[in-house]
C-alpha positions as CSV (number, residue, x, y, z in Angstrom):
1,M,106.2,88.7,110.6
2,N,105.8,87.0,107.2
3,R,103.5,88.3,104.4
4,R,100.6,85.9,105.3
5,E,100.8,87.1,109.0
6,L,100.9,90.7,107.8
7,L,97.8,90.3,105.6
8,R,96.0,88.5,108.4
9,A,96.9,91.3,110.9
10,S,95.7,94.0,108.5
11,L,92.5,92.1,107.8
12,V,91.8,91.8,111.6
13,A,92.7,95.4,112.2
14,G,90.5,96.6,109.4
15,A,87.5,94.4,110.5
16,G,87.8,95.8,114.0
17,A,87.8,99.4,112.8
18,A,84.9,98.7,110.6
19,L,82.8,97.5,113.4
20,A,83.7,100.5,115.4
21,R,82.9,103.0,112.5
22,P,79.7,102.0,110.7
23,E,79.2,105.6,109.6
24,A,81.1,104.9,106.3
25,A,78.3,102.6,105.1
26,R,75.6,104.9,106.5
27,S,76.9,108.0,104.8
28,A,77.0,106.2,101.4
29,A,73.5,104.8,101.9
30,A,72.2,108.1,102.9
31,G,73.1,109.7,99.5
32,D,76.3,111.6,100.6
33,A,77.4,113.8,97.6
34,D,80.9,112.4,98.0
35,A,79.8,108.8,98.1
36,L,81.6,106.6,95.6
37,N,80.2,103.3,94.1
38,V,83.0,100.8,94.1
39,A,83.5,97.4,92.6
40,V,86.3,94.8,93.4
41,I,87.8,92.4,90.9
42,G,89.6,89.7,92.7
43,T,88.4,88.9,96.3
44,G,91.1,86.5,97.4
45,T,93.5,87.2,100.3
46,Q,94.8,90.6,99.1
47,G,91.4,91.7,97.8
48,R,89.9,91.1,101.2
49,V,92.7,93.1,102.8
50,L,92.0,96.0,100.6
51,I,88.3,95.8,101.2
52,S,88.8,95.7,105.0
53,A,90.9,98.9,104.7
54,A,88.6,100.7,102.4
55,I,85.4,99.9,104.3
56,N,86.7,102.2,107.1
57,I,86.6,105.2,104.7
58,P,83.4,107.4,104.8
59,G,81.5,107.6,101.6
60,V,82.8,104.2,100.1
61,R,79.9,102.0,99.0
62,F,80.7,98.6,97.6
63,R,78.3,97.6,94.8
64,A,79.7,94.6,93.1
65,V,82.5,92.0,93.3
66,A,83.9,89.7,90.6
67,D,86.0,86.5,91.2
68,I,86.3,83.3,89.3
69,W,86.4,81.1,92.5
70,P,83.0,80.6,94.2
71,Y,84.7,80.4,97.5
72,S,86.1,83.9,97.3
73,Q,82.8,85.2,95.9
74,G,80.9,84.0,98.9
75,Y,83.4,85.0,101.5
76,A,83.5,88.6,100.2
77,Q,79.7,88.8,99.8
78,R,79.0,87.6,103.3
79,W,81.7,89.7,104.9
80,L,80.4,92.9,103.1
81,K,76.8,92.2,104.0
82,S,77.7,91.9,107.6
83,R,79.0,95.4,107.4
84,G,76.1,97.0,105.5
85,H,77.1,96.5,101.9
86,V,74.8,94.5,99.7
87,V,76.8,93.6,96.5
88,A,76.1,91.8,93.2
89,V,78.4,88.9,92.6
90,Y,79.9,88.0,89.3
91,E,82.3,85.3,88.0
92,D,83.3,87.3,85.0
93,Y,84.3,90.9,85.4
94,R,83.1,91.7,81.8
95,E,79.6,90.8,82.8
96,M,79.9,93.0,85.9
97,L,81.1,96.0,83.8
98,A,78.3,95.5,81.3
99,K,75.5,95.3,83.8
100,E,76.5,97.5,86.7
101,R,75.4,101.2,86.3
102,G,76.8,104.1,88.3
103,L,80.2,102.7,89.3
104,D,82.8,105.3,90.1
105,A,85.9,103.1,90.8
106,A,87.2,99.7,90.9
107,I,89.9,97.9,93.0
108,V,91.8,95.3,91.1
109,A,93.5,92.6,93.2
110,T,93.7,89.7,90.8
111,P,97.0,87.8,89.9
112,D,99.5,89.9,88.1
113,F,99.2,88.4,84.7
114,V,95.6,89.8,84.4
115,H,96.1,93.2,86.0
116,A,96.5,94.9,82.7
117,E,93.5,93.2,81.2
118,H,91.2,94.0,84.1
119,T,92.6,97.6,84.7
120,N,92.5,98.7,81.1
121,A,88.9,97.4,80.8
122,C,87.8,99.4,83.8
123,L,89.6,102.5,82.7
124,A,87.8,102.2,79.3
125,A,84.5,101.8,81.1
126,G,85.1,105.2,82.7
127,L,86.2,104.0,86.2
128,G,89.1,105.2,88.3
129,V,91.3,102.1,89.3
130,Y,93.3,101.1,92.3
131,C,95.4,98.2,91.1
132,E,97.7,96.1,93.3
133,K,101.3,96.0,92.5
134,M,103.1,94.6,90.5
135,M,101.4,96.3,87.6
136,S,102.0,93.1,85.6
137,N,104.4,90.2,85.2
138,S,105.1,91.6,81.6
139,L,106.7,94.9,80.9
140,P,104.6,95.6,77.7
141,A,101.5,94.9,79.7
142,A,102.6,97.4,82.5
143,R,103.3,100.0,79.8
144,S,99.9,99.4,78.3
145,M,98.3,100.4,81.7
146,V,100.0,103.7,81.6
147,A,99.0,104.3,78.1
148,A,95.4,103.4,78.9
149,M,95.4,105.8,81.9
150,R,96.6,108.6,79.6
151,K,94.1,107.7,76.8
152,T,91.0,107.5,79.0
153,G,92.0,110.4,81.3
154,K,91.0,108.2,84.3
155,L,93.0,107.8,87.4
156,L,95.2,104.7,88.0
157,Q,96.7,104.2,91.4
158,I,99.2,101.5,91.9
159,G,99.3,99.7,95.3
160,H,102.7,100.9,96.7
161,Q,101.0,101.9,99.9
162,R,104.1,103.3,101.6
163,R,103.8,106.4,99.4
164,S,100.7,107.4,101.2
165,N,101.8,106.3,104.7
166,P,102.3,109.4,106.9
167,R,105.3,108.0,108.7
168,Y,107.1,107.3,105.4
169,L,106.1,110.7,104.0
170,F,107.4,112.5,107.1
171,A,110.7,110.5,107.1
172,R,111.3,111.2,103.4
173,E,110.6,114.9,103.6
174,R,112.1,115.7,107.0
175,I,114.9,113.2,107.4
176,V,116.1,112.0,104.0
177,R,115.1,115.0,102.0
178,P,115.9,113.6,98.4
179,G,116.6,115.7,95.4
180,K,118.8,118.2,97.3
181,P,121.1,120.0,94.9
182,A,124.9,119.3,94.9
183,G,126.5,121.4,97.6
184,A,123.3,121.8,99.7
185,P,123.6,121.1,103.4
186,P,123.3,117.3,103.9
187,G,120.9,117.2,106.7
188,M,120.5,114.8,109.6
189,L,121.9,111.7,107.9
190,G,124.8,113.5,106.2
191,R,125.6,112.3,102.7
192,L,123.4,109.3,101.9
193,M,125.7,106.6,100.8
194,H,123.9,103.2,101.0
195,A,120.5,101.5,101.5
196,Q,119.6,98.0,102.3
197,A,116.3,96.1,102.6
198,S,115.1,92.6,103.1
199,W,111.8,90.6,103.4
200,N,112.5,87.0,104.2
201,R,110.0,84.2,104.9
202,A,110.2,80.8,106.4
203,V,109.7,77.6,104.5
204,S,106.1,76.9,103.6
205,G,104.1,74.5,101.5
206,D,101.8,75.0,98.6
207,L,98.3,76.5,99.2
208,G,95.6,74.0,98.8
209,A,91.8,73.9,98.7
210,P,89.2,71.5,100.2
211,R,87.7,69.1,97.8
212,K,84.3,70.8,97.8
213,Y,86.0,74.1,96.7
214,Q,87.9,72.5,93.8
215,M,87.2,74.3,90.5
216,D,86.1,72.6,87.3
217,P,89.2,72.2,85.1
218,A,87.2,73.7,82.2
219,V,86.6,76.9,84.2
220,L,90.2,77.2,85.1
221,K,91.3,76.7,81.5
222,R,88.8,79.3,80.4
223,Y,90.5,81.9,82.7
224,G,94.1,80.9,81.7
225,Y,95.0,78.4,84.5
226,G,96.5,74.9,84.0
227,S,95.4,73.5,87.3
228,M,94.0,74.2,90.7
229,R,97.5,74.1,92.1
230,E,98.5,76.8,89.7
231,F,95.5,78.9,90.5
232,R,96.1,78.7,94.2
233,N,100.0,79.1,93.9
234,W,100.1,81.5,91.0
235,R,102.9,83.6,92.5
236,W,105.4,80.8,91.9
237,F,104.7,80.4,88.1
238,K,106.2,82.6,85.5
239,K,103.0,82.7,83.4
240,Y,101.1,84.3,86.2
241,G,103.4,86.3,88.5
242,G,107.0,87.4,89.1
243,G,108.1,85.4,92.1
244,P,109.3,86.8,95.5
245,I,111.4,89.6,94.0
246,S,108.1,90.9,92.5
247,D,105.7,90.0,95.3
248,L,107.8,91.4,98.2
249,G,110.8,93.2,96.6
250,S,108.8,95.5,94.4
251,H,107.5,97.3,97.6
252,Q,110.9,98.0,99.0
253,I,112.6,98.7,95.7
254,D,110.0,101.3,95.1
255,V,111.0,102.9,98.5
256,F,114.7,102.9,97.3
257,N,113.6,104.9,94.2
258,W,111.3,107.2,96.1
259,F,113.8,108.0,98.9
260,F,116.8,108.4,96.6
261,G,114.6,110.6,94.4
262,C,115.6,108.8,91.2
263,G,115.6,105.4,89.4
264,P,118.7,103.2,89.5
265,S,121.4,103.5,87.0
266,A,122.5,99.9,87.2
267,V,121.8,96.5,88.9
268,M,123.6,93.2,89.5
269,A,121.9,90.2,91.0
270,T,122.3,86.5,92.0
271,G,119.7,84.0,93.0
272,G,118.2,80.7,92.2
273,R,115.8,77.8,92.8
274,D,117.9,76.3,95.5
275,F,115.2,74.8,97.6
276,Y,111.8,74.7,95.9
277,T,112.8,72.8,92.8
278,D,109.1,72.2,91.8
279,R,108.4,75.9,91.5
280,E,109.4,78.1,88.5
281,W,110.6,81.2,90.2
282,H,113.8,81.8,92.2
283,D,113.3,81.1,95.9
284,N,116.0,83.6,96.8
285,V,117.3,86.8,95.2
286,M,120.0,89.3,96.2
287,A,120.4,92.4,94.1
288,I,122.7,95.5,94.3
289,Y,121.5,98.7,92.7
290,E,123.5,101.9,91.9
291,Y,121.9,105.2,92.1
292,K,123.4,108.5,90.7
293,T,122.1,111.0,93.2
294,P,122.8,114.7,93.2
295,A,125.3,114.2,96.0
296,G,127.1,111.4,94.3
297,L,126.9,107.6,93.8
298,A,124.9,105.5,96.3
299,R,124.4,101.8,96.4
300,A,121.4,99.8,97.6
301,F,121.3,96.1,98.5
302,Y,118.1,94.1,98.4
303,E,117.4,90.5,99.6
304,V,114.4,88.3,99.5
305,L,114.7,84.7,100.9
306,T,112.0,82.1,101.2
307,T,113.8,79.5,103.4
308,T,114.3,81.5,106.5
309,S,112.5,84.3,108.4
310,A,115.8,85.5,109.8
311,G,116.8,89.1,109.2
312,G,114.7,91.1,111.7
313,G,111.3,91.5,109.9
314,Y,110.9,93.6,106.8
315,A,112.4,97.0,106.7
316,E,114.4,99.5,104.6
317,Q,117.5,101.2,105.9
318,F,119.1,104.4,104.5
319,M,122.7,105.0,105.7
320,G,124.4,108.3,105.6
321,T,127.7,109.6,106.9
322,A,126.1,111.2,110.0
323,G,123.3,108.8,110.7
324,S,120.9,106.1,109.4
325,L,117.2,105.6,109.1
326,R,115.5,102.3,109.4
327,M,112.0,102.4,108.1
328,S,109.2,99.8,108.4
329,E,105.4,99.6,108.2
330,V,105.8,98.1,111.7
331,P,106.5,101.2,114.0
332,K,108.6,99.2,116.6
333,W,111.1,98.4,113.9
334,T,111.5,102.1,112.8
335,R,114.5,104.0,114.3
336,V,116.8,106.8,113.4
337,Y,120.3,106.3,114.5
338,R,122.9,109.2,115.1
339,E,126.6,108.4,114.5
340,A,128.6,109.2,117.6
341,H,130.8,111.7,115.7
342,A,127.8,113.6,114.2
343,E,126.5,117.0,115.4
344,D,124.2,117.1,118.4
345,W,120.7,116.3,117.3
346,A,119.0,118.3,120.0
347,K,117.8,120.8,117.5
348,Y,116.0,118.1,115.6
349,V,114.3,117.0,118.8
350,R,113.2,120.5,119.5
351,Q,111.8,120.7,115.9
352,R,109.8,117.5,116.5
353,I,111.6,115.7,113.7
354,V,112.7,112.9,116.0
355,N,112.0,111.9,119.6
356,A,115.0,111.9,122.0
357,P,116.5,108.5,122.7
358,P,116.5,107.0,126.2
359,K,119.6,108.0,128.3
360,P,122.5,105.8,127.7
361,K,123.1,103.0,130.2
362,T,125.9,103.5,132.7
363,P,128.7,101.0,132.1
364,E,128.9,98.2,134.6
365,P,132.1,98.0,136.7
366,G,134.6,95.8,134.7
367,E,132.6,96.0,131.5
368,A,134.9,95.3,128.5
369,A,135.9,98.4,126.4
370,L,135.2,98.5,122.8
371,D,137.8,97.1,120.5
372,A,139.6,100.0,118.8
373,R,138.4,98.9,115.4
374,V,134.7,99.0,116.4
375,S,132.6,102.2,116.0
376,E,130.8,103.5,119.0
377,E,127.1,102.4,119.4
378,M,124.7,104.8,117.6
379,A,122.0,106.5,119.7
380,A,118.5,105.4,118.6
381,Y,115.7,108.0,118.0
382,T,112.1,107.4,117.1
383,L,109.7,109.2,114.8
384,P,107.0,111.4,116.2
385,V,104.4,110.3,113.6
386,E,102.1,107.3,114.2
387,L,99.6,105.5,112.0
388,S,96.6,104.1,113.7
389,K,94.9,102.8,110.6
390,P,95.3,99.6,108.6
391,I,98.5,100.1,106.4
392,H,96.7,100.2,103.2
393,Q,94.0,102.7,104.3
394,P,95.9,105.9,103.6
395,H,96.7,104.9,100.1
396,L,93.1,104.0,99.4
397,E,91.9,107.3,101.0
398,N,94.3,109.2,98.7
399,F,92.9,107.3,95.7
400,F,89.3,107.9,96.6
401,D,90.0,111.6,97.3
402,A,91.7,111.9,93.9
403,V,88.6,110.3,92.2
404,R,86.5,113.0,94.0
405,G,88.9,115.7,92.6
406,K,90.3,116.6,96.1
407,A,93.8,115.2,95.8
408,K,96.5,114.1,93.6
409,L,97.4,110.4,93.4
410,S,100.4,109.3,95.6
411,C,101.4,106.6,93.1
412,P,100.0,107.0,89.6
413,A,100.9,104.3,87.0
414,D,103.6,106.3,85.3
415,V,105.5,106.9,88.5
416,A,105.1,103.2,89.5
417,L,106.5,102.1,86.2
418,A,110.1,103.1,87.3
419,S,109.8,100.6,90.1
420,E,108.4,97.9,87.8
421,M,111.4,98.4,85.5
422,A,113.8,98.2,88.5
423,V,112.4,94.7,89.2
424,F,112.3,93.5,85.7
425,K,116.0,94.3,85.3
426,V,116.8,92.1,88.2
427,Y,115.6,89.1,86.0
428,E,117.8,90.3,83.2
429,A,120.8,90.6,85.5
430,L,120.2,87.2,86.9
431,D,120.1,85.6,83.5
432,A,123.2,87.5,82.3
433,Q,125.2,87.2,85.6
434,R,126.6,90.6,85.1
435,K,125.8,94.3,85.8
436,I,123.0,95.6,83.7
437,A,122.7,99.4,83.0
438,F,119.4,101.3,82.8
439,A,118.8,103.7,80.0
440,P,116.7,106.9,80.4
441,E,114.1,105.5,78.0
442,D,113.6,102.4,80.4
443,F,111.6,104.7,82.6
444,R,109.3,106.3,79.9
445,V,106.3,105.0,78.1
């Protein structure tokens, strides 16, 4: 499943849930004490995915949307109205902030290069902010968002949604258990030695727009865009975004940091514009990180390719001496594998940490024996935790509960900055063609 298919699936899932649960809009309209008035800046594809997930949450009342493209404005307005939310529509977010009264929070889903501008303005206006990752395509701008969060005292959640996913939370705390002191029992996976992740996509053309939805060049220029092509395909241009390693890799590199319990100590990388020569960012990147964990050195490999969808979907795998964990937002791709030589995992089944695997198949008569150099096949266990909501909904729920004072953010901006830095250093390693070390101050504002 590529990114576009995932977004479409999330949107459809969210829409279905919204139709089945109209109480969210009703409770807000009825004056629920916990109701929050929410604005959205950026109602393109990702903005609509977040709206479709948030609309399932009781007490969320959408009041305004801002987007520079009339097509996206109209789409969001009609979609929200069909679900009981009547919103004011703006082209310029500054007009929205000046005119709208009583807003509690904002969702920012604009291109990366204006995340800091939009987020910092909302924080200064007294709103809590949920901002899509990456925080920015500029490290100084990302740091400014942390500074604005601290200065205003308002909440800023960054959209690394796996950090609120109950399946990921369970796997991290019960299976990986990061941050164990040296000498502590290693747990199910043994000593964690390696990780790998990938998110690959097939060849695709540029996004376009029908003639009647073309924007005036003067309007595009006013908001920083050189052309309609750049506006629609901003992810491929260095002025606006960070390319595939940023768009896709930042999610999974964040999982590396989170599950290892620390930021990386070094990175090396290779990649290039080997296919899309008319685009500015690399169409493929392969990076190797080093992590100095309490148990010793671990390495993680990350790959993002945009000329093939091969690789078995998108997932993160953590490999230890006794077993491996393969995690994905897609449950069918999630498995925990026990090495044949490891201790019996029956106790973990009894503790409901994993579900028992199916019984091994009886060998067929005459079936070839394994080569002596090949390890025995690992038994595959499943997780006992499911998620029946759109994948972004738990992270939005966490944000809105934090705005209400009922929870702590799963991914505040200062925590997300470590993952931002890990991505920015990949660019440096690509340019230098050598290993780049991280310094402790890299992860501080």
